[in-house]
C-alpha positions as a printed Julia matrix, in Angstrom:
384×3 Matrix{Float64}:
 72.06  12.58  -76.48
 69.92  14.88  -78.64
 71.48  16.18  -81.81
 72.55  19.83  -82.09
 69.54  21.95  -82.93
 66.99  19.24  -82.23
 63.71  20.18  -80.52
 64.7   18.3   -77.36
 68.02  20.07  -77.1
 66.47  23.48  -77.7
 63.69  22.8   -75.24
 66.14  21.95  -72.46
 68.68  24.66  -73.23
 67.35  27.21  -70.72
 67.24  24.76  -67.82
 70.78  23.64  -68.74
 71.92  27.27  -68.59
 70.19  27.66  -65.22
 72.01  24.61  -63.83
 75.42  25.67  -65.15
 75.1   29.23  -63.85
 73.99  27.9   -60.45
 77.22  25.89  -60.23
 79.23  28.98  -61.22
 77.39  30.96  -58.54
 78.27  28.41  -55.86
 81.91  28.57  -56.96
 81.85  32.37  -56.81
 80.27  32.32  -53.37
 82.94  29.91  -52.14
 85.55  32.47  -53.16
 83.72  35.25  -51.31
 85.8   34.89  -48.16
 88.53  36.95  -49.79
 88.42  40.73  -49.63
 86.94  41.0   -53.1
 86.32  39.14  -56.32
 86.57  40.93  -59.66
 85.33  40.02  -63.1
 85.28  41.84  -66.43
 81.96  42.31  -68.18
 81.3   43.82  -71.59
 79.57  47.19  -71.48
 77.14  48.64  -73.99
 79.86  50.63  -75.75
 81.98  47.54  -76.26
 84.46  48.31  -73.48
 84.84  46.47  -70.21
 83.6   47.34  -66.77
 84.96  45.58  -63.7
 82.25  44.31  -61.38
 83.69  43.55  -57.98
 81.97  41.44  -55.36
 83.21  42.63  -51.97
 82.92  40.31  -48.98
 80.34  41.3   -46.36
 81.44  42.92  -43.13
 80.65  40.19  -40.58
 82.34  41.83  -37.6
 79.06  42.49  -35.78
 77.2   39.29  -36.68
 77.67  37.75  -33.22
 75.53  40.54  -31.74
 72.66  40.3   -34.25
 69.33  39.11  -32.86
 65.71  38.98  -33.99
 63.76  38.34  -37.16
 63.62  40.61  -40.18
 60.41  40.16  -42.18
 60.04  41.32  -45.75
 57.54  40.81  -48.54
 56.68  42.02  -52.02
 58.16  41.55  -55.47
 58.0   38.01  -56.81
 60.58  39.08  -59.41
 63.31  39.19  -56.76
 62.0   36.2   -54.75
 64.47  33.59  -56.05
 67.37  35.87  -55.16
 65.88  36.79  -51.76
 65.35  33.16  -50.74
 68.92  32.19  -51.59
 70.64  35.23  -50.07
 68.51  35.41  -46.89
 69.28  31.73  -46.2
 73.01  32.32  -46.68
 72.88  35.4   -44.46
 71.13  33.45  -41.69
 73.8   30.75  -41.86
 76.58  33.34  -41.71
 75.01  34.96  -38.63
 74.59  31.6   -36.9
 78.17  30.61  -37.68
 79.34  33.88  -36.1
 77.38  33.17  -32.91
 74.4   35.45  -33.56
 70.7   34.57  -33.57
 68.92  36.38  -36.39
 66.7   35.33  -39.28
 65.46  37.01  -42.46
 62.21  35.88  -44.06
 60.79  37.0   -47.39
 57.33  36.32  -48.82
 56.47  36.98  -52.46
 53.16  38.85  -52.59
 53.72  41.29  -55.46
 55.22  44.77  -55.35
 51.92  46.51  -54.57
 51.22  44.37  -51.51
 54.82  44.68  -50.38
 54.67  48.47  -50.36
 51.3   48.37  -48.6
 52.64  46.05  -45.91
 55.61  48.35  -45.32
 53.3   51.36  -45.13
 51.17  49.47  -42.59
 54.31  48.53  -40.63
 53.56  44.8   -40.8
 57.0   44.15  -42.35
 60.41  45.78  -41.95
 61.24  45.91  -45.63
 59.47  45.64  -48.96
 60.66  44.21  -52.24
 59.5   46.28  -55.18
 60.25  46.6   -58.88
 58.73  50.06  -59.1
 58.92  53.23  -56.95
 56.17  54.35  -54.59
 53.35  55.86  -56.65
 51.91  59.27  -55.86
 48.66  57.7   -54.68
 50.6   55.36  -52.36
 52.73  58.09  -50.8
 50.06  59.28  -48.35
 49.94  55.87  -46.66
 53.57  56.34  -45.58
 52.83  59.65  -43.87
 55.96  61.68  -43.22
 58.22  58.61  -43.03
 61.29  58.84  -45.28
 61.96  55.75  -47.38
 65.28  54.6   -48.8
 65.61  52.64  -52.06
 68.34  50.04  -52.25
 68.84  48.55  -55.73
 69.84  44.91  -55.26
 69.91  43.22  -58.69
 68.34  43.56  -62.12
 67.08  41.01  -64.57
 65.24  40.34  -67.79
 61.46  40.28  -67.91
 61.36  37.33  -70.25
 58.56  36.3   -72.6
 58.2   32.57  -71.91
 56.06  30.62  -74.34
 54.88  27.09  -74.98
 54.49  26.32  -78.67
 54.9   22.78  -79.88
 57.62  22.51  -82.52
 58.87  26.09  -82.11
 62.0   26.47  -80.0
 63.29  29.79  -81.32
 61.2   32.94  -81.66
 61.82  36.62  -82.41
 59.21  39.19  -81.36
 59.27  42.93  -82.07
 57.65  45.47  -79.75
 54.73  46.11  -82.14
 53.99  42.4   -82.43
 54.21  41.89  -78.66
 51.77  44.77  -78.1
 49.28  43.27  -80.57
 49.6   39.79  -79.04
 48.95  41.01  -75.5
 46.0   43.14  -76.67
 44.55  40.07  -78.45
 44.83  41.75  -81.85
 47.03  38.88  -83.03
 45.32  35.63  -82.08
 47.13  32.79  -83.87
 50.81  31.93  -84.01
 51.03  31.85  -87.81
 49.89  35.47  -88.11
 51.81  37.28  -90.89
 53.2   39.83  -88.42
 54.84  37.09  -86.32
 56.01  35.34  -89.48
 57.71  38.55  -90.63
 59.85  38.52  -87.46
 60.63  34.82  -88.0
 61.21  34.12  -91.71
 63.05  30.84  -91.05
 60.52  29.39  -88.6
 57.52  27.22  -89.48
 54.71  28.6   -87.33
 51.59  26.54  -86.56
 48.04  27.91  -86.63
 47.74  27.29  -82.89
 45.56  29.85  -81.04
 47.5   32.2   -78.76
 46.69  32.16  -75.05
 47.92  35.33  -73.32
 48.8   34.85  -69.63
 49.31  37.88  -67.35
 49.66  38.71  -63.68
 46.36  38.98  -61.84
 47.93  40.59  -58.73
 49.39  44.08  -58.42
 52.85  43.61  -59.87
 55.98  45.63  -60.48
 56.73  43.2   -63.3
 53.44  44.18  -64.95
 54.29  47.83  -64.39
 57.7   47.55  -66.05
 56.46  45.34  -68.89
 53.62  47.73  -69.75
 55.82  50.82  -69.32
 58.15  49.35  -71.92
 55.25  48.57  -74.29
 53.86  52.08  -73.89
 57.23  53.58  -74.83
 58.34  51.03  -77.43
 55.01  50.72  -79.3
 53.24  54.02  -78.54
 50.95  53.91  -81.57
 49.85  50.34  -80.87
 49.71  49.83  -77.11
 46.37  51.11  -75.76
 46.16  49.55  -72.27
 48.36  52.17  -70.59
 50.91  51.13  -67.95
 50.76  50.24  -64.28
 50.99  47.51  -61.68
 47.49  46.51  -62.8
 45.98  47.09  -66.25
 42.63  46.29  -67.86
 43.48  43.11  -69.73
 41.14  41.78  -72.39
 38.63  39.26  -71.06
 39.96  36.59  -73.43
 43.34  36.59  -71.64
 44.15  34.5   -68.57
 45.37  35.86  -65.24
 47.57  34.11  -62.69
 49.04  35.17  -59.36
 52.74  35.83  -59.08
 55.44  35.03  -61.6
 55.34  31.34  -60.74
 51.61  31.26  -61.42
 52.14  32.74  -64.88
 54.88  30.27  -65.82
 52.86  27.34  -64.46
 49.9   28.18  -66.71
 52.17  28.62  -69.71
 53.88  25.28  -69.08
 50.54  23.46  -69.14
 49.03  25.29  -72.15
 50.15  24.76  -75.74
 50.12  28.12  -77.51
 50.52  30.18  -74.33
 52.77  33.2   -73.83
 53.26  35.54  -70.89
 55.85  37.64  -69.08
 57.91  36.59  -66.05
 61.36  36.83  -64.56
 63.87  34.6   -66.32
 64.5   32.47  -63.23
 60.89  31.28  -63.01
 60.77  30.62  -66.76
 63.87  28.43  -66.36
 62.34  26.48  -63.49
 59.48  25.46  -65.8
 61.95  24.71  -68.64
 60.13  27.12  -70.95
 61.4   28.59  -74.19
 61.82  32.37  -74.14
 61.56  34.79  -77.04
 64.25  37.16  -78.26
 62.89  40.7   -78.13
 63.51  43.45  -80.69
 65.16  46.58  -79.33
 64.98  50.14  -80.66
 67.7   49.37  -83.22
 65.89  46.33  -84.56
 68.31  43.88  -82.95
 66.65  40.78  -81.46
 68.22  40.16  -78.05
 67.87  37.11  -75.82
 67.08  37.59  -72.12
 70.26  36.73  -70.2
 72.16  38.11  -67.21
 74.72  39.6   -69.61
 72.14  41.39  -71.77
 70.53  42.74  -68.58
 73.93  43.99  -67.38
 74.37  45.81  -70.69
 71.03  47.58  -70.18
 71.85  48.62  -66.62
 75.3   49.87  -67.63
 73.64  52.3   -70.05
 71.02  53.53  -67.54
 70.88  56.81  -65.65
 70.65  56.55  -61.86
 68.71  59.17  -59.87
 69.91  60.66  -56.59
 67.61  58.33  -54.63
 69.25  55.36  -56.45
 66.17  54.52  -58.5
 66.78  53.87  -62.2
 65.1   52.23  -65.16
 66.92  50.21  -67.83
 63.68  49.72  -69.8
 64.1   50.41  -73.5
 67.76  51.43  -73.23
 69.11  51.62  -76.79
 72.54  50.06  -76.4
 74.27  47.25  -78.22
 73.51  43.87  -76.68
 71.07  45.33  -74.14
 67.87  43.4   -73.48
 65.09  45.97  -73.85
 62.77  44.68  -71.09
 65.27  44.69  -68.25
 63.78  45.36  -64.82
 65.38  46.87  -61.74
 64.31  45.66  -58.33
 64.75  47.31  -54.94
 64.59  46.75  -51.21
 62.61  49.58  -49.63
 63.19  50.43  -45.94
 62.46  53.19  -43.45
 65.34  55.6   -43.0
 64.48  55.77  -39.29
 64.12  52.4   -37.55
 62.23  51.82  -34.3
 65.11  50.36  -32.25
 68.82  49.68  -32.44
 68.55  45.89  -32.77
 66.3   46.22  -35.82
 68.49  48.92  -37.35
 71.6   46.77  -36.88
 69.9   43.78  -38.51
 68.58  45.84  -41.44
 72.03  47.34  -42.03
 73.79  43.98  -41.82
 71.36  42.31  -44.23
 71.57  45.13  -46.77
 75.36  45.04  -46.56
 75.33  41.27  -47.18
 72.95  41.57  -50.16
 75.09  44.32  -51.73
 78.42  42.53  -51.18
 78.69  38.75  -50.79
 75.14  38.27  -52.06
 75.97  39.76  -55.46
 78.0   36.64  -56.29
 74.71  34.69  -56.32
 73.0   36.86  -58.94
 74.22  35.39  -62.21
 73.74  31.79  -61.12
 70.1   32.63  -60.41
 69.71  34.3   -63.85
 69.83  37.86  -62.54
 72.42  40.58  -63.2
 74.6   41.82  -60.35
 74.81  45.56  -59.79
 77.58  47.55  -61.5
 80.35  48.29  -59.01
 79.67  52.03  -58.86
 75.97  51.55  -58.14
 76.67  48.9   -55.5
 79.13  51.27  -53.83
 76.53  54.06  -53.72
 73.97  51.7   -52.21
 76.44  50.46  -49.59
 77.29  54.05  -48.66
 73.56  54.8   -48.24
 73.28  52.16  -45.49
 74.92  54.64  -43.11
 71.87  56.92  -43.48
 69.71  54.43  -41.54
 69.21  55.72  -38.0
 67.13  55.0   -34.89
 64.42  57.3   -33.64
C-alpha cells in the first residue's frame, strides 16, 4: 500500500476517483426506477441547489423501432456510449426493437454529417458557426444540452504529481514560448514543487474539435495579451507541437511521452491514469477539474433562449475555468413518425435517467432547471 502523498499514490489517484464514481453512478442508476432522485450540490455562491434525476418515461418503449445514428463530439463519447447502451436495454426489456449508435468523429464532422443528413443527430461542444449555417439550408435545428465537464490539462512528467498552471502560463506553453518544465514562470505557480528541466511536448487535437474551440476561446479571453493563435475548432498550431485525432488520441500520446501536456475531457485522462493540472481562475484560485467544479461553473452561467450556454471563464468560487458544455443537435422537423418517436424517447432518457450516469463518468449532470427546459423542448420536435 503506497504511503500518503507518495508518487505512486498520487499517480493512481485519478483512476481511483474514476472507479469510485463509476460505482456511485451504478448505484444511482439502480435507484432510477423511482419517480425521482434528489441530491444537494454546492452552488457558486455557497448555497445549495437540488439536482433531481427524474426517471425516463418508458410508456411508449414497446412501440419504438429502428436505429438512431449519431456522431460528433469525442468529449461526450464516454457518456453517449454508456447511456445509449442503457437506453437500448430499456427498450428491449419493454418489448421494443430500437438501437442508438454514436461514433466519435469530432464536433465539426458531426455537424457536417447532420447537415448532409447521413446521421439523425450530432454531438457538438460548440454551436453551428456562421459559415456552417448555409449547409443546413432552411432546416431549423434544436440544441439539447446533455452534460458538461472539465476540459482537463493532462500531463506526464516524471516525479511531478501535482501542478498549478495559470492562464498566462498555459498560453505560453501551448504557443511554445515556454519550452522546459523548470521555466521560472511555471515555478512561480508551483513554489513547493521540484520541477525537472524536461522539454515540454505540446499535444493538441488534429481534427476539427469543439474541445479545441472551447479551450482556445478560454485562452483568448483569459490571456488576451498573450494568446495569439485565435480561437476555433482548428487553429494554426506551432510546427513543434504534436497533433492527434480525438481526445483519446491526445491522451494516448501524452501517456507515452515524458514531458507531454495536452487538453482532453477528464474521462479520457482518467482512462490513461494521467495526472491533471489545477488551473488558475480569474480570481487567482487554482481549481482542480472535477464534476463538482464543473457544476459550479454551469450554475453561474447564463443560458440563451435556444438553450446554448458557455461556462468558460466563469468567475465563481470553486468553478473550474475551462468547463465545456456539450449538446445533442437535431432537426426540429423529422422525416417520419417512427424516427421522431425514437429521437424524442432517446432525448428524454438522456435528460432524465441518463443524468444519473454523469458523475460516475466524470461529467457534471445538468442543473434541474436547465434539464427541465430541455425536456420541455422535446415537444417542439414534429414530423413533416
